[in-house]
MMTF fields as JSON, N, C-alpha, C and O atoms, coordinates in Angstrom:
{
  "mmtfVersion": "1.0.0",
  "mmtfProducer": "UNKNOWN",
  "numBonds": 351,
  "numAtoms": 352,
  "numGroups": 88,
  "numChains": 1,
  "numModels": 1,
  "chainsPerModel": [1],
  "groupsPerChain": [88],
  "chainIdList": ["A"],
  "bondAtomList": [4, 2, 8, 6, 12, 10, 16, 14, 20, 18, 24, 22, 28, 26, 32, 30, 36, 34, 40, 38, 44, 42, 48, 46, 52, 50, 56, 54, 60, 58, 64, 62, 68, 66, 72, 70, 76, 74, 80, 78, 84, 82, 88, 86, 92, 90, 96, 94, 100, 98, 104, 102, 108, 106, 112, 110, 116, 114, 120, 118, 124, 122, 128, 126, 132, 130, 136, 134, 140, 138, 144, 142, 148, 146, 152, 150, 156, 154, 160, 158, 164, 162, 168, 166, 172, 170, 176, 174, 180, 178, 184, 182, 188, 186, 192, 190, 196, 194, 200, 198, 204, 202, 208, 206, 212, 210, 216, 214, 220, 218, 224, 222, 228, 226, 232, 230, 236, 234, 240, 238, 244, 242, 248, 246, 252, 250, 256, 254, 260, 258, 264, 262, 268, 266, 272, 270, 276, 274, 280, 278, 284, 282, 288, 286, 292, 290, 296, 294, 300, 298, 304, 302, 308, 306, 312, 310, 316, 314, 320, 318, 324, 322, 328, 326, 332, 330, 336, 334, 340, 338, 344, 342, 348, 346],
  "bondOrderList": [1, 1, 1, 1, 1, 1, 1, 1, 1, 1, 1, 1, 1, 1, 1, 1, 1, 1, 1, 1, 1, 1, 1, 1, 1, 1, 1, 1, 1, 1, 1, 1, 1, 1, 1, 1, 1, 1, 1, 1, 1, 1, 1, 1, 1, 1, 1, 1, 1, 1, 1, 1, 1, 1, 1, 1, 1, 1, 1, 1, 1, 1, 1, 1, 1, 1, 1, 1, 1, 1, 1, 1, 1, 1, 1, 1, 1, 1, 1, 1, 1, 1, 1, 1, 1, 1, 1],
  "groupList": [{"groupName": "MET", "atomNameList": ["N", "CA", "C", "O"], "elementList": ["N", "C", "C", "O"], "formalChargeList": [0, 0, 0, 0], "bondAtomList": [1, 0, 2, 1, 3, 2], "bondOrderList": [1, 1, 2], "singleLetterCode": "M", "chemCompType": "L-PEPTIDE LINKING"}, {"groupName": "PRO", "atomNameList": ["N", "CA", "C", "O"], "elementList": ["N", "C", "C", "O"], "formalChargeList": [0, 0, 0, 0], "bondAtomList": [1, 0, 2, 1, 3, 2], "bondOrderList": [1, 1, 2], "singleLetterCode": "P", "chemCompType": "L-PEPTIDE LINKING"}, {"groupName": "LEU", "atomNameList": ["N", "CA", "C", "O"], "elementList": ["N", "C", "C", "O"], "formalChargeList": [0, 0, 0, 0], "bondAtomList": [1, 0, 2, 1, 3, 2], "bondOrderList": [1, 1, 2], "singleLetterCode": "L", "chemCompType": "L-PEPTIDE LINKING"}, {"groupName": "VAL", "atomNameList": ["N", "CA", "C", "O"], "elementList": ["N", "C", "C", "O"], "formalChargeList": [0, 0, 0, 0], "bondAtomList": [1, 0, 2, 1, 3, 2], "bondOrderList": [1, 1, 2], "singleLetterCode": "V", "chemCompType": "L-PEPTIDE LINKING"}, {"groupName": "SER", "atomNameList": ["N", "CA", "C", "O"], "elementList": ["N", "C", "C", "O"], "formalChargeList": [0, 0, 0, 0], "bondAtomList": [1, 0, 2, 1, 3, 2], "bondOrderList": [1, 1, 2], "singleLetterCode": "S", "chemCompType": "L-PEPTIDE LINKING"}, {"groupName": "GLN", "atomNameList": ["N", "CA", "C", "O"], "elementList": ["N", "C", "C", "O"], "formalChargeList": [0, 0, 0, 0], "bondAtomList": [1, 0, 2, 1, 3, 2], "bondOrderList": [1, 1, 2], "singleLetterCode": "Q", "chemCompType": "L-PEPTIDE LINKING"}, {"groupName": "PHE", "atomNameList": ["N", "CA", "C", "O"], "elementList": ["N", "C", "C", "O"], "formalChargeList": [0, 0, 0, 0], "bondAtomList": [1, 0, 2, 1, 3, 2], "bondOrderList": [1, 1, 2], "singleLetterCode": "F", "chemCompType": "L-PEPTIDE LINKING"}, {"groupName": "ARG", "atomNameList": ["N", "CA", "C", "O"], "elementList": ["N", "C", "C", "O"], "formalChargeList": [0, 0, 0, 0], "bondAtomList": [1, 0, 2, 1, 3, 2], "bondOrderList": [1, 1, 2], "singleLetterCode": "R", "chemCompType": "L-PEPTIDE LINKING"}, {"groupName": "GLY", "atomNameList": ["N", "CA", "C", "O"], "elementList": ["N", "C", "C", "O"], "formalChargeList": [0, 0, 0, 0], "bondAtomList": [1, 0, 2, 1, 3, 2], "bondOrderList": [1, 1, 2], "singleLetterCode": "G", "chemCompType": "PEPTIDE LINKING"}, {"groupName": "ILE", "atomNameList": ["N", "CA", "C", "O"], "elementList": ["N", "C", "C", "O"], "formalChargeList": [0, 0, 0, 0], "bondAtomList": [1, 0, 2, 1, 3, 2], "bondOrderList": [1, 1, 2], "singleLetterCode": "I", "chemCompType": "L-PEPTIDE LINKING"}, {"groupName": "TYR", "atomNameList": ["N", "CA", "C", "O"], "elementList": ["N", "C", "C", "O"], "formalChargeList": [0, 0, 0, 0], "bondAtomList": [1, 0, 2, 1, 3, 2], "bondOrderList": [1, 1, 2], "singleLetterCode": "Y", "chemCompType": "L-PEPTIDE LINKING"}, {"groupName": "THR", "atomNameList": ["N", "CA", "C", "O"], "elementList": ["N", "C", "C", "O"], "formalChargeList": [0, 0, 0, 0], "bondAtomList": [1, 0, 2, 1, 3, 2], "bondOrderList": [1, 1, 2], "singleLetterCode": "T", "chemCompType": "L-PEPTIDE LINKING"}, {"groupName": "GLU", "atomNameList": ["N", "CA", "C", "O"], "elementList": ["N", "C", "C", "O"], "formalChargeList": [0, 0, 0, 0], "bondAtomList": [1, 0, 2, 1, 3, 2], "bondOrderList": [1, 1, 2], "singleLetterCode": "E", "chemCompType": "L-PEPTIDE LINKING"}, {"groupName": "ASP", "atomNameList": ["N", "CA", "C", "O"], "elementList": ["N", "C", "C", "O"], "formalChargeList": [0, 0, 0, 0], "bondAtomList": [1, 0, 2, 1, 3, 2], "bondOrderList": [1, 1, 2], "singleLetterCode": "D", "chemCompType": "L-PEPTIDE LINKING"}, {"groupName": "ALA", "atomNameList": ["N", "CA", "C", "O"], "elementList": ["N", "C", "C", "O"], "formalChargeList": [0, 0, 0, 0], "bondAtomList": [1, 0, 2, 1, 3, 2], "bondOrderList": [1, 1, 2], "singleLetterCode": "A", "chemCompType": "L-PEPTIDE LINKING"}, {"groupName": "HIS", "atomNameList": ["N", "CA", "C", "O"], "elementList": ["N", "C", "C", "O"], "formalChargeList": [0, 0, 0, 0], "bondAtomList": [1, 0, 2, 1, 3, 2], "bondOrderList": [1, 1, 2], "singleLetterCode": "H", "chemCompType": "L-PEPTIDE LINKING"}, {"groupName": "TRP", "atomNameList": ["N", "CA", "C", "O"], "elementList": ["N", "C", "C", "O"], "formalChargeList": [0, 0, 0, 0], "bondAtomList": [1, 0, 2, 1, 3, 2], "bondOrderList": [1, 1, 2], "singleLetterCode": "W", "chemCompType": "L-PEPTIDE LINKING"}, {"groupName": "ASN", "atomNameList": ["N", "CA", "C", "O"], "elementList": ["N", "C", "C", "O"], "formalChargeList": [0, 0, 0, 0], "bondAtomList": [1, 0, 2, 1, 3, 2], "bondOrderList": [1, 1, 2], "singleLetterCode": "N", "chemCompType": "L-PEPTIDE LINKING"}],
  "groupTypeList": [0, 1, 2, 3, 4, 5, 6, 7, 8, 9, 4, 9, 10, 0, 10, 11, 12, 1, 13, 14, 7, 15, 7, 2, 1, 15, 6, 15, 14, 10, 10, 4, 12, 10, 12, 14, 4, 6, 14, 9, 4, 1, 1, 3, 2, 2, 12, 8, 4, 2, 1, 7, 11, 5, 2, 7, 2, 3, 2, 14, 16, 14, 12, 2, 10, 5, 3, 12, 2, 12, 13, 17, 16, 5, 7, 11, 5, 2, 8, 5, 1, 4, 5, 7, 9, 1, 8, 2],
  "groupIdList": [1, 2, 3, 4, 5, 6, 7, 8, 9, 10, 11, 12, 13, 14, 15, 16, 17, 18, 19, 20, 21, 22, 23, 24, 25, 26, 27, 28, 29, 30, 31, 32, 33, 34, 35, 36, 37, 38, 39, 40, 41, 42, 43, 44, 45, 46, 47, 48, 49, 50, 51, 52, 53, 54, 55, 56, 57, 58, 59, 60, 61, 62, 63, 64, 65, 66, 67, 68, 69, 70, 71, 72, 73, 74, 75, 76, 77, 78, 79, 80, 81, 82, 83, 84, 85, 86, 87, 88],
  "secStructList": [7, 7, 3, 3, 3, 3, 3, 6, 6, 3, 3, 3, 3, 7, 7, 7, 7, 6, 6, 4, 4, 4, 1, 7, 7, 3, 3, 3, 3, 3, 3, 6, 6, 3, 3, 3, 3, 3, 3, 6, 6, 6, 6, 3, 3, 3, 3, 3, 3, 7, 7, 2, 2, 2, 2, 2, 2, 2, 2, 2, 2, 2, 2, 2, 6, 2, 2, 2, 2, 2, 2, 2, 2, 2, 2, 2, 2, 6, 6, 7, 7, 7, 7, 7, 7, 7, 7, 7],
  "xCoordList": [46.259, 46.64, 46.808, 47.428, 46.284, 46.376, 47.73, 47.895, 48.683, 49.993, 49.854, 49.321, 50.331, 50.227, 51.546, 51.547, 52.669, 53.965, 55.066, 54.908, 56.187, 57.387, 58.59, 58.686, 59.506, 60.739, 61.775, 61.456, 63.017, 64.166, 63.922, 64.318, 63.267, 62.997, 61.804, 61.517, 61.102, 59.938, 58.677, 58.594, 57.703, 56.411, 55.336, 55.28, 54.486, 53.411, 52.071, 51.806, 51.233, 49.922, 48.849, 49.103, 47.649, 46.491, 45.348, 45.066, 44.698, 43.662, 42.297, 42.195, 41.256, 39.894, 39.655, 39.961, 39.122, 38.806, 37.313, 36.51, 36.921, 35.495, 34.645, 33.519, 35.165, 34.425, 35.36, 35.819, 35.637, 36.613, 36.21, 37.057, 34.922, 34.489, 35.151, 35.301, 35.545, 36.122, 37.618, 38.212, 38.234, 39.662, 40.341, 39.83, 41.465, 42.291, 42.813, 43.308, 42.719, 43.279, 44.767, 45.527, 45.171, 46.538, 46.967, 46.162, 48.248, 48.803, 49.824, 50.229, 50.23, 51.168, 52.437, 52.378, 53.587, 54.879, 55.583, 55.583, 56.176, 56.898, 58.304, 58.503, 59.266, 60.66, 61.317, 61.447, 61.731, 62.339, 61.409, 60.239, 61.886, 61.023, 60.279, 59.572, 60.422, 59.796, 58.454, 58.256, 57.558, 56.303, 55.84, 56.086, 55.161, 54.692, 53.474, 53.299, 52.633, 51.508, 51.705, 52.259, 51.236, 51.436, 50.13, 49.356, 49.885, 48.764, 49.105, 50.273, 48.068, 48.282, 48.44, 49.317, 47.614, 47.648, 47.543, 46.489, 48.632, 49.975, 50.654, 50.292, 51.636, 52.338, 53.14, 54.137, 52.686, 53.379, 53.277, 52.333, 54.244, 54.241, 53.148, 53.097, 52.27, 51.214, 51.623, 51.488, 52.121, 52.573, 53.526, 53.58, 54.274, 55.27, 56.602, 56.807, 57.504, 58.825, 59.466, 59.173, 60.34, 61.207, 62.593, 62.714, 63.643, 64.957, 64.921, 64.118, 65.783, 65.772, 65.771, 64.979, 66.637, 66.712, 65.398, 64.903, 64.828, 63.571, 62.417, 61.509, 62.435, 61.415, 61.437, 60.393, 62.616, 62.733, 62.28, 61.622, 62.632, 62.211, 60.686, 60.096, 60.052, 58.597, 57.927, 56.972, 58.408, 57.809, 57.999, 57.083, 59.172, 59.414, 58.509, 57.929, 58.397, 57.536, 56.08, 55.39, 55.621, 54.223, 53.951, 52.855, 54.919, 54.766, 54.616, 53.781, 55.429, 55.371, 54.059, 53.545, 53.531, 52.356, 51.127, 50.294, 51.015, 49.903, 48.544, 47.62, 48.411, 47.132, 46.78, 45.628, 47.76, 47.517, 47.149, 46.298, 47.79, 47.455, 46.025, 45.286, 45.638, 44.271, 43.255, 42.214, 43.563, 42.688, 42.586, 41.494, 43.717, 43.705, 42.943, 42.268, 43.039, 42.276, 40.78, 40.07, 40.314, 38.899, 38.513, 37.488, 39.322, 39.04, 38.972, 38.041, 39.952, 40.021, 38.814, 38.248, 38.418, 37.281, 35.959, 34.995, 35.911, 34.711, 34.743, 33.843, 35.786, 35.904, 36.458, 36.41, 36.985, 37.578, 39.067, 39.673, 39.66, 41.085, 41.921, 41.585, 42.995, 43.89, 44.746, 44.931, 45.251, 46.133, 47.572, 47.87, 48.458, 49.874, 50.421, 50.048, 51.305, 51.974, 53.457, 54.012, 54.122, 55.562, 56.341, 55.9, 57.474, 58.365, 59.358, 59.245, 60.318, 61.378, 62.539, 63.53],
  "yCoordList": [-127.967, -128.985, -128.342, -127.284, -128.943, -128.371, -128.676, -129.696, -127.767, -127.892, -127.585, -126.539, -128.491, -128.325, -127.825, -126.998, -128.324, -127.93, -128.233, -129.08, -127.525, -127.803, -127.622, -126.643, -128.577, -128.472, -129.417, -130.534, -128.956, -129.751, -130.504, -131.66, -129.834, -130.434, -131.364, -131.954, -131.505, -132.387, -131.524, -130.501, -131.939, -131.254, -132.188, -133.365, -131.647, -132.416, -131.898, -130.696, -132.816, -132.477, -133.307, -134.408, -132.752, -133.473, -133.231, -132.09, -134.306, -134.226, -134.575, -135.279, -134.069, -134.444, -135.858, -136.168, -136.697, -138.075, -138.169, -137.657, -138.815, -138.904, -139.529, -139.091, -140.53, -141.169, -141.32, -142.42, -140.2, -140.167, -141.039, -141.41, -141.368, -142.213, -143.582, -144.241, -144.005, -145.328, -145.282, -146.305, -144.104, -143.949, -143.562, -142.744, -144.142, -143.789, -142.366, -142.061, -141.481, -140.134, -140.228, -140.912, -139.529, -139.658, -138.395, -137.503, -138.349, -137.267, -137.859, -139.014, -137.05, -137.481, -136.649, -135.435, -137.303, -136.625, -136.874, -137.991, -135.824, -135.894, -135.364, -134.325, -136.085, -135.667, -136.133, -137.333, -135.178, -135.513, -136.448, -136.115, -137.597, -138.53, -139.496, -140.376, -139.354, -140.258, -139.696, -138.483, -140.6, -140.197, -141.314, -142.496, -140.901, -141.861, -141.286, -140.069, -142.165, -141.724, -142.256, -143.335, -141.471, -141.762, -141.631, -140.705, -142.556, -142.414, -141.28, -141.017, -140.618, -139.516, -140.028, -139.563, -140.967, -141.425, -142.945, -143.517, -143.585, -143.049, -142.816, -143.441, -141.919, -141.654, -142.884, -143.253, -143.499, -144.651, -144.573, -143.997, -145.15, -145.236, -146.203, -147.337, -145.762, -146.621, -147.261, -148.47, -146.437, -146.966, -145.982, -144.808, -146.479, -145.659, -145.755, -146.622, -144.852, -144.871, -143.493, -142.682, -143.263, -142.09, -142.582, -143.64, -141.834, -142.204, -142.205, -141.5, -142.987, -143.193, -141.878, -141.724, -140.943, -139.675, -138.914, -138.42, -138.813, -138.085, -138.816, -138.176, -140.126, -140.903, -140.582, -140.346, -140.575, -140.246, -138.825, -138.577, -137.88, -136.489, -136.361, -135.683, -137.006, -136.922, -137.532, -136.961, -138.679, -139.312, -138.456, -138.344, -137.854, -136.971, -135.739, -135.322, -135.169, -134.001, -134.346, -133.589, -135.489, -135.901, -136.145, -135.862, -136.656, -136.865, -135.523, -135.378, -134.547, -133.214, -132.485, -131.76, -132.677, -131.916, -132.79, -132.503, -133.836, -134.773, -134.091, -134.343, -133.249, -132.558, -131.66, -131.633, -130.925, -130.048, -130.851, -130.43, -132.003, -132.865, -133.385, -133.397, -133.813, -134.294, -133.185, -133.423, -131.972, -130.835, -130.558, -130.324, -130.585, -130.357, -131.446, -131.164, -132.685, -133.769, -133.444, -133.547, -133.054, -132.718, -131.55, -131.6, -130.51, -129.329, -129.704, -129.316, -130.451, -130.83, -131.658, -131.445, -132.593, -133.462, -132.7, -133.129, -131.579, -130.735, -129.695, -128.862, -129.748, -128.809, -127.463, -126.516, -127.358, -126.112, -126.099, -127.162, -124.926, -124.866, -125.38, -125.159, -126.056, -126.551, -125.391, -124.385, -125.555, -124.574, -125.017, -126.21, -124.072, -124.408, -124.85, -124.319, -125.826, -126.359, -126.088, -126.335, -125.584, -125.328, -126.592, -127.701, -126.419, -127.539, -127.759, -127.172, -128.599, -128.858, -127.928, -127.993],
  "zCoordList": [53.59, 54.559, 55.932, 56.043, 56.944, 58.293, 58.96, 59.63, 58.757, 59.385, 60.866, 61.238, 61.713, 63.16, 63.746, 64.658, 63.224, 63.765, 62.756, 61.877, 62.9, 62.119, 63.025, 63.765, 62.958, 63.729, 63.142, 62.734, 63.105, 62.655, 61.351, 61.201, 60.419, 59.12, 59.077, 58.035, 60.191, 60.29, 60.244, 60.924, 59.445, 59.382, 59.923, 59.567, 60.787, 61.412, 60.893, 60.923, 60.418, 59.896, 60.585, 61.074, 60.609, 61.12, 60.141, 59.774, 59.723, 58.706, 59.289, 60.293, 58.64, 58.982, 58.476, 57.325, 59.313, 58.942, 58.659, 59.438, 57.557, 57.221, 58.33, 58.564, 59.002, 60.089, 61.283, 61.593, 61.948, 63.037, 64.223, 65.035, 64.329, 65.446, 65.402, 66.431, 64.208, 64.053, 63.762, 63.42, 63.894, 63.66, 64.959, 65.724, 65.191, 66.335, 66.124, 65.039, 67.131, 66.975, 66.637, 67.321, 65.571, 65.09, 64.343, 64.074, 64.021, 63.218, 62.262, 62.395, 61.3, 60.275, 60.359, 60.55, 60.216, 60.23, 58.897, 58.381, 58.353, 57.084, 57.294, 57.923, 56.765, 56.821, 55.529, 55.289, 54.7, 53.416, 52.65, 52.463, 52.206, 51.472, 52.376, 51.884, 53.69, 54.657, 55.135, 55.205, 55.455, 56.085, 57.018, 56.778, 58.088, 59.079, 59.778, 59.836, 60.31, 61.124, 62.542, 62.752, 63.503, 64.921, 65.678, 65.439, 66.589, 67.52, 68.48, 68.764, 68.972, 69.908, 71.336, 72.064, 71.739, 73.126, 73.199, 72.919, 73.573, 73.787, 72.446, 71.449, 72.414, 71.161, 70.711, 71.33, 69.636, 69.046, 67.526, 66.986, 66.852, 65.4, 64.966, 65.443, 64.058, 63.539, 62.218, 62.031, 61.312, 60.029, 59.377, 59.742, 58.408, 57.744, 58.462, 59.311, 58.11, 58.743, 58.678, 57.8, 59.629, 59.685, 60.081, 60.698, 59.74, 60.271, 61.802, 62.413, 62.401, 63.855, 64.649, 65.578, 64.296, 65.042, 64.957, 65.97, 63.764, 63.594, 64.265, 64.795, 64.251, 64.955, 66.439, 67.047, 67.014, 68.448, 68.738, 69.748, 67.851, 68.049, 68.006, 68.847, 67.033, 66.92, 68.144, 68.671, 68.604, 69.787, 71.039, 71.854, 71.197, 72.349, 72.273, 73.276, 71.083, 70.886, 71.201, 71.884, 70.701, 70.929, 72.41, 72.894, 73.113, 74.559, 75.275, 76.168, 74.878, 75.501, 75.211, 76.063, 74.026, 73.584, 73.377, 72.517, 74.15, 74.002, 74.192, 73.419, 75.186, 75.442, 74.26, 73.827, 73.733, 72.598, 71.349, 70.565, 71.166, 70.037, 70.149, 69.165, 71.343, 71.542, 71.274, 70.662, 71.736, 71.48, 69.976, 69.459, 69.284, 67.839, 67.104, 66.115, 67.568, 66.936, 67.0, 66.0, 68.186, 68.347, 67.449, 66.769, 67.443, 66.623, 65.14, 64.434, 64.687, 63.274, 62.867, 61.794, 63.706, 63.373, 63.374, 62.741, 64.079, 64.087, 62.972, 62.865, 62.142, 61.043, 61.441, 60.655, 62.652, 63.125, 62.783, 62.645, 62.647, 62.336, 63.51, 64.674, 63.189, 64.238, 64.748, 64.064, 65.937, 66.558, 66.345, 66.399, 66.104, 65.96, 67.312, 68.358, 67.264, 68.456, 68.301, 67.23, 69.344, 69.223, 68.896, 69.197, 68.292, 68.001, 69.122, 70.199, 68.858, 69.839, 69.618, 70.345]
}
């Protein structure tokens, strides 16, 4: 699994999509038994759920690292390894 970042108990992953041309660039966040997917630009919750504090942390993190997330999306879809992104 392509781990992109980890911070405060939250793990961020980005996966290769079979037909990325028709998928909104996004990433997945996992915290305990919770999981959610988020659009990269603008950073918004697409589906799933996280506790309120972790949701706010993920959205703040995604706002700070939006360019890096977009770069990782491109890399991942081309089959290249993703780059680690610092946490909060």
